[in-house]
C-alpha positions in Angstrom: 0.0 -0.2 0.2 1.6 3.1 -1.3 2.0 5.7 1.7 -0.3 8.9 1.3 1.5 12.3 1.0 0.8 14.9 3.3 0.0 18.6 1.9 3.2 20.1 2.6 2.1 23.7 4.3 4.4 26.5 3.6 4.8 28.9 7.0 2.8 32.3 6.2 4.6 35.6 6.2 3.4 37.7 9.6 0.6 40.1 9.3 2.1 44.0 9.5 0.3 43.9 12.8 2.5 41.2 14.3 5.7 42.8 11.9 5.0 46.3 14.0 5.4 44.5 16.8 8.4 42.7 16.8 9.7 46.4 15.2 9.1 48.3 18.0 10.3 45.6 20.1 13.7 46.4 17.8 14.0 42.9 15.8 15.9 43.8 12.6 14.0 41.3 10.7 10.6 42.4 11.0 11.8 46.1 10.1 13.5 44.4 7.2 10.4 42.4 6.5 7.8 45.1 6.9 10.5 47.6 4.3 10.3 44.8 1.6 6.7 44.6 1.9 6.1 48.4 1.2 8.9 50.0 -0.1 7.9 48.9 -3.8 4.5 51.0 -2.8 6.7 54.1 -2.1 8.7 53.8 -5.0 5.7 54.5 -6.6 4.3 56.8 -4.7 8.1 58.7 -5.3 8.2 58.3 -9.1 4.1 59.0 -9.6 4.1 62.4 -7.6 7.6 63.3 -8.1 8.0 62.0 -11.3 11.8 61.8 -10.8 13.5 58.4 -11.5 16.9 59.4 -9.5 14.7 60.9 -6.7 13.2 57.9 -6.1 15.8 56.2 -4.1 16.5 58.8 -1.8 13.0 59.2 -1.1 12.2 55.6 -0.1 15.0 55.3 2.3 14.2 58.8 3.9 10.6 57.4 4.4 12.0 54.4 6.0 14.5 55.7 7.8 11.7 58.5 9.6 9.4 55.7 10.0 11.5 53.7 11.5 12.8 56.2 13.6 9.0 57.1 14.7 7.2 53.6 14.8 6.1 54.1 18.3 3.4 56.8 16.2 2.2 54.3 14.8 -1.1 52.9 16.5 -3.3 50.6 14.3 -1.1 48.5 12.0 -4.2 49.0 9.4 -2.9 52.3 8.6 0.5 51.6 8.2 0.6 52.2 4.1 -1.6 55.4 4.7 1.5 56.9 7.4 4.0 55.8 4.6 2.8 57.6 1.8 1.7 60.5 4.0 5.7 60.7 4.8 6.3 60.1 1.0 4.4 62.7 0.0 6.1 65.3 2.7 9.4 64.7 1.1 8.3 64.5 -3.0 6.6 68.0 -2.0 9.8 69.0 -0.1 11.9 68.1 -3.6 9.2 69.6 -5.9 9.5 72.7 -4.0 13.1 72.8 -4.1 13.7 71.7 -7.7 11.3 74.9 -8.4 13.9 76.6 -6.6 16.6 75.3 -8.4 15.5 75.9 -11.8 15.7 79.7 -11.1 19.2 79.2 -11.3 20.2 76.1 -13.4 18.9 75.2 -16.8 20.0 71.7 -17.1 18.1 70.1 -14.1 16.7 66.8 -15.0 13.5 66.6 -16.7 10.1 65.5 -14.5 9.0 62.0 -16.6 5.6 62.3 -17.9 2.6 59.8 -17.3 2.9 58.7 -20.7 6.4 58.1 -20.4 5.1 55.6 -17.6 2.7 54.0 -20.2 4.1 50.3 -21.0 5.1 50.5 -24.5 2.2 47.7 -25.3 -0.4 50.3 -24.6 -0.5 51.5 -28.4 0.2 55.4 -29.7 -4.2 55.8 -29.0 -3.7 55.1 -25.4 -0.6 57.0 -25.1 -1.7 59.8 -26.8 -5.0 59.6 -24.6 -2.9 59.6 -21.4 -0.4 62.6 -22.6 -3.3 64.8 -22.8 -4.6 63.6 -19.3 -1.0 63.9 -17.9 -1.1 68.0 -19.1 -4.1 68.4 -17.5 -3.1 66.7 -14.4 0.0 68.4 -13.9 -2.2 71.8 -14.1 -4.1 70.9 -11.3 -2.7 73.1 -7.3 -0.3 70.2 -6.1 -2.5 69.3 -3.5 -5.5 68.7 -6.0 -2.3 66.0 -8.4 -1.5 64.8 -5.2 -4.7 63.3 -4.3 -5.9 62.4 -7.8 -2.5 60.5 -8.5 -3.0 58.3 -4.8 -6.0 57.6 -5.7 -6.6 57.2 -9.6 -2.9 56.2 -10.5 -1.8 54.7 -7.5 -5.1 52.7 -6.4 -5.4 53.9 -3.3 -8.5 54.1 -1.0 -9.9 56.9 0.2 -8.5 56.5 3.2 -5.1 56.1 2.2 -5.5 59.0 0.1 -6.7 61.3 2.5 -3.7 60.0 5.2 -1.5 60.7 2.6 -2.6 64.0 2.2 -2.8 64.9 5.4 -6.0 66.0 5.7 -9.9 65.1 6.5 -11.6 62.4 4.4 -14.1 65.8 3.3 -11.0 67.6 2.4 -9.7 64.7 0.0 -13.4 64.4 -1.4 -13.3 67.9 -2.1 -9.7 67.9 -3.6 -11.1 65.1 -5.8 -14.2 66.4 -6.9 -12.1 69.6 -7.5 -9.1 67.2 -10.0 -12.0 65.7 -11.6 -13.9 68.7 -12.7 -10.1 70.1 -14.0 -9.2 66.6 -15.8 -12.7 66.3 -17.4 -12.0 63.1 -18.3 -10.8 59.5 -17.1 -9.0 56.9 -18.8 -10.1 53.1 -18.3 -7.5 51.5 -18.5 -7.7 47.5 -19.1 -5.0 45.6 -16.7 -3.8 42.6 -18.8 -4.1 38.9 -15.9 
């Protein structure tokens, strides 16, 4: 009679709540896992808002250095992603303000990426043109509206995460999104391949 094989159950990665508890106790592996789990999202925030590839790595590092030094301020693990986004948004805004000032004195500053430059080549010319048109409208928005719009519609954050990232109330985030939608006047629907 053949031996029956028992299904192999692999250990699951700990959730953010248990990692945060362990990280607050100083366990390095918990900090490392939190970084690995959330760094891609923070990098996306930095790239989509700041639009300068050269700044992404610095913003990710600065975000996590600050966040890890203030872990005791985060009371609810479910708010981690929004909290990290708010820190990253703050660093991006600071760099955007500085780069505007720097452009007064320097003409060869690295150009910002456009949304159409971030689109997959498989998207096709029609979609790329529609996104370029949309990008012009989004770039004309005031920074607080552009931030809310990008967090919600480009990065796919929830309303709560958008409000937290923008450091405003849910009602204010909704107003900013409504104003941005009115100014942009269109939404691009993109089908994502499985």
